[in-house]
C-alpha positions as CSV (number, residue, x, y, z in Angstrom):
1,X,70.0,105.8,92.7
2,X,72.3,106.4,95.7
3,X,74.7,103.7,94.5
4,X,74.7,105.3,91.0
5,X,75.5,108.7,92.5
6,X,78.4,107.3,94.6
7,X,79.8,105.5,91.6
8,X,79.6,108.7,89.5
9,X,81.5,110.6,92.2
10,X,84.2,107.9,92.3
11,X,84.5,108.0,88.5
12,X,85.0,111.8,88.5
13,X,87.8,111.6,91.1
14,X,89.3,108.3,89.9
15,X,92.7,109.9,89.2
16,X,93.1,111.4,92.7
17,X,91.9,108.1,94.2
18,X,94.5,106.2,92.2
19,X,97.3,108.6,93.3
20,X,96.4,108.3,97.0
21,X,96.1,104.5,96.7
22,X,99.5,104.3,95.1
23,X,101.0,106.4,97.8
24,X,99.5,104.2,100.6
25,X,100.7,101.1,98.7
26,X,104.3,102.4,98.9
27,X,104.0,103.0,102.6
28,X,102.6,99.5,103.1
29,X,105.4,97.8,101.1
30,X,108.0,99.8,103.0
31,X,106.4,98.7,106.3
32,X,106.3,95.1,105.3
33,X,110.0,95.0,104.4
34,X,110.9,96.6,107.7
35,X,108.8,94.2,109.7
36,X,110.8,91.3,108.4
37,X,113.9,92.6,110.2
38,X,114.7,92.2,113.9
39,X,112.5,94.4,116.1
40,X,115.5,96.1,117.7
41,X,117.5,96.7,114.5
42,X,118.0,100.4,113.9
43,X,119.1,101.2,110.4
44,X,121.5,104.1,109.9
45,X,121.5,105.4,113.5
46,X,122.4,109.1,113.7
47,X,121.7,109.7,110.0
48,X,119.4,112.7,110.6
49,X,121.9,114.3,113.0
50,X,124.3,115.0,110.1
51,X,124.5,118.7,109.3
52,X,124.2,118.1,105.5
53,X,123.2,115.1,103.4
54,X,122.4,114.6,99.7
55,X,120.2,112.5,97.5
56,X,118.0,112.4,94.4
57,X,114.3,112.0,93.6
58,X,111.9,110.8,90.9
59,X,108.4,112.2,90.6
60,X,105.1,111.7,88.7
61,X,102.7,114.7,88.9
62,X,99.1,114.8,87.9
63,X,98.9,118.3,86.5
64,X,96.4,120.7,85.0
65,X,95.7,124.4,84.4
66,X,93.2,126.3,86.5
67,X,91.2,128.5,84.0
68,X,89.8,131.9,84.8
69,X,87.6,133.1,81.9
70,X,87.8,136.6,80.4
71,X,85.0,139.1,80.3
72,X,84.7,138.6,76.5
73,X,84.0,134.9,77.1
74,X,81.4,135.7,79.9
75,X,79.6,138.1,77.6
76,X,79.3,135.5,74.8
77,X,77.9,132.9,77.3
78,X,75.3,135.5,78.5
79,X,74.5,136.1,74.9
80,X,73.5,132.4,74.4
81,X,76.8,130.9,73.2
82,X,77.2,127.1,73.9
83,X,81.0,127.3,74.0
84,X,83.0,125.9,76.9
85,X,86.7,125.9,78.0
86,X,87.8,123.1,80.3
87,X,91.1,122.0,81.6
88,X,92.1,118.3,81.2
89,X,94.4,116.5,83.7
90,X,97.6,114.9,82.4
91,X,100.6,113.1,83.7
92,X,104.1,114.6,83.7
93,X,107.5,113.7,85.0
94,X,110.3,115.5,86.9
95,X,113.5,114.5,88.6
96,X,116.4,116.2,90.5
97,X,118.8,116.3,93.3
98,X,118.5,116.9,97.1
99,X,120.5,119.1,99.4
100,X,119.2,118.7,103.0
101,X,120.5,121.0,105.8
102,X,119.7,120.3,109.4
103,X,118.5,123.4,111.2
104,X,117.2,121.8,114.5
105,X,116.3,118.4,116.0
106,X,113.0,118.3,114.0
107,X,113.5,120.9,111.3
108,X,115.5,120.8,108.1
109,X,115.9,123.1,105.1
110,X,115.8,121.4,101.7
111,X,116.9,122.7,98.3
112,X,115.7,120.2,95.6
113,X,116.5,121.6,92.1
114,X,115.3,119.6,89.2
115,X,113.9,119.5,85.6
116,X,110.2,118.8,84.8
117,X,108.4,117.8,81.7
118,X,104.7,118.8,81.5
119,X,102.0,118.9,78.8
120,X,98.9,120.7,80.0
121,X,95.8,120.5,77.8
122,X,92.8,122.8,77.4
123,X,89.6,121.7,75.7
124,X,87.7,124.3,73.6
125,X,84.2,123.4,72.7
126,X,82.3,125.4,70.0
127,X,84.5,128.5,70.4
128,X,83.7,130.9,67.6
129,X,86.9,131.4,65.6
130,X,88.0,131.7,62.0
131,X,91.2,129.7,62.8
132,X,89.5,126.3,63.2
133,X,86.3,124.7,62.1
134,X,86.0,121.7,64.5
135,X,83.5,121.8,67.4
136,X,86.1,120.5,69.9
137,X,89.7,121.5,69.9
138,X,92.4,120.3,72.2
139,X,95.3,122.7,72.7
140,X,98.3,121.4,74.6
141,X,101.1,123.6,76.0
142,X,104.3,121.7,76.5
143,X,106.7,122.9,79.2
144,X,110.3,121.9,80.0
145,X,110.9,123.5,83.4
146,X,114.0,124.2,85.4
147,X,112.5,124.1,89.0
148,X,114.2,125.4,92.1
149,X,112.1,124.4,95.2
150,X,113.2,125.7,98.6
151,X,111.3,123.8,101.4
152,X,111.2,123.5,105.2
153,X,110.8,119.9,106.5
154,X,109.3,119.3,109.9
155,X,109.9,115.8,111.2
156,X,108.3,113.8,114.0
157,X,110.3,111.8,116.5
158,X,111.9,108.7,114.9
159,X,110.1,105.5,115.7
160,X,112.3,102.5,115.0
161,X,113.1,102.9,111.2
162,X,110.2,105.3,110.5
163,X,109.8,109.1,110.7
164,X,106.7,110.9,109.3
165,X,107.2,114.5,108.2
166,X,105.6,117.5,106.6
167,X,107.1,119.9,104.0
168,X,106.2,123.4,102.8
169,X,107.8,126.1,100.7
170,X,108.0,127.8,97.4
171,X,109.0,126.6,93.9
172,X,110.3,129.1,91.3
173,X,110.4,127.7,87.8
174,X,111.8,128.8,84.4
175,X,110.4,127.4,81.1
176,X,113.1,126.4,78.6
177,X,110.6,125.6,75.9
178,X,108.6,127.8,73.5
179,X,105.8,128.3,76.0
180,X,103.0,127.9,73.4
181,X,100.9,125.2,71.8
182,X,102.7,125.3,68.5
183,X,101.7,126.9,65.2
184,X,98.4,126.2,63.4
185,X,97.9,125.6,59.7
186,X,98.0,129.4,59.1
187,X,101.1,129.9,61.2
188,X,99.1,131.4,64.1
189,X,99.7,130.6,67.8
190,X,96.5,130.1,69.7
191,X,97.9,130.1,73.2
192,X,101.0,131.5,74.8
193,X,102.3,131.3,78.4
194,X,104.9,133.1,80.5
195,X,108.5,131.8,80.9
196,X,108.6,132.3,84.7
197,X,106.4,130.7,87.3
198,X,106.2,130.6,91.1
199,X,104.3,128.0,93.1
200,X,103.3,127.3,96.7
201,X,104.1,123.7,97.7
202,X,103.2,121.5,100.7
203,X,103.0,117.8,101.4
204,X,103.4,114.8,103.7
205,X,105.7,111.9,103.6
206,X,107.5,109.3,105.6
207,X,111.2,108.5,105.9
208,X,112.0,104.8,105.9
209,X,115.5,103.9,107.0
210,X,117.1,100.9,105.3
211,X,120.6,99.6,106.0
212,X,122.3,101.5,103.2
213,X,120.0,104.4,102.3
214,X,116.9,106.3,103.3
215,X,113.8,106.0,101.2
216,X,110.9,108.5,101.4
217,X,107.6,108.4,99.5
218,X,106.0,111.8,99.5
219,X,102.7,113.2,98.4
220,X,103.0,116.9,97.5
221,X,100.6,119.6,96.3
222,X,101.6,122.5,94.2
223,X,99.6,125.7,93.4
224,X,100.8,128.3,90.9
225,X,100.7,131.8,92.2
226,X,101.4,133.7,89.0
227,X,99.2,134.2,85.9
228,X,100.8,132.2,83.1
229,X,98.6,133.4,80.3
230,X,99.8,135.9,77.7
231,X,96.9,137.4,75.7
232,X,97.2,137.2,71.9
233,X,94.8,139.7,70.3
234,X,94.4,137.7,67.1
235,X,93.5,134.4,68.8
236,X,89.9,133.9,70.0
237,X,91.1,131.0,72.1
238,X,93.5,133.3,73.9
239,X,91.1,136.2,74.3
240,X,88.6,133.8,76.0
241,X,91.0,133.3,78.9
242,X,91.9,135.9,81.5
243,X,94.2,133.8,83.8
244,X,96.0,130.4,83.9
245,X,97.6,129.0,86.9
246,X,98.9,125.4,87.3
247,X,98.0,122.8,89.9
248,X,100.0,119.6,90.6
249,X,99.5,116.6,92.8
250,X,102.8,114.6,92.8
251,X,104.0,111.3,94.0
252,X,107.7,111.8,94.8
253,X,110.2,109.1,95.6
254,X,113.3,110.3,97.5
255,X,116.5,108.3,97.8
256,X,119.0,109.8,100.3
């Protein structure tokens, strides 16, 4: 029974475990490549002493909406309704540029503007509505976001060709898409979200210095601060939700 319980827990958190395992694998591969060089070889000495440097990044986020139910939904549940609204995790992609400004020996400011592509899905089970007849409905909201993160990067002392670090900051975002799940058969929109978003971000990473560039795998967490949901009076799906905020766990690869 104990083994079955542990296996069930691992299955529930399989996506987070896979993300962390992939991040650790990148660190190990970077370390192995560096170990093959001479012990005293110092790649790109003085690189972090530059007042400004540039780069780019590629990122794969595991993303979802955090759902806060409305009072109307709660009242139906108390009345015996078997309906449920759950958020499903999905993968996205974003990329952008890096502007790094040195503030002190161990502190940098980073502006990392980019564009992100997300498709967050909500699963509606047995929601009473005249718009659809299926017991289970999947409603996906696609977002094409212009994102403008501003971060502080606190670095440890450099050890050979490695330097661990932490980052934290805020990320404003503007949705360039429609901000809804598309029209149904009757031309109705079931869900609609705001165009502007703001998130709190923090993460950890490690700078790995190579002869011609600096590579940094980073694991970053993002928590939306603003309610993205816009209530649509004619949609039972929409009226069942009071608040939507996003949550991302991202693996980011920096090249600087």
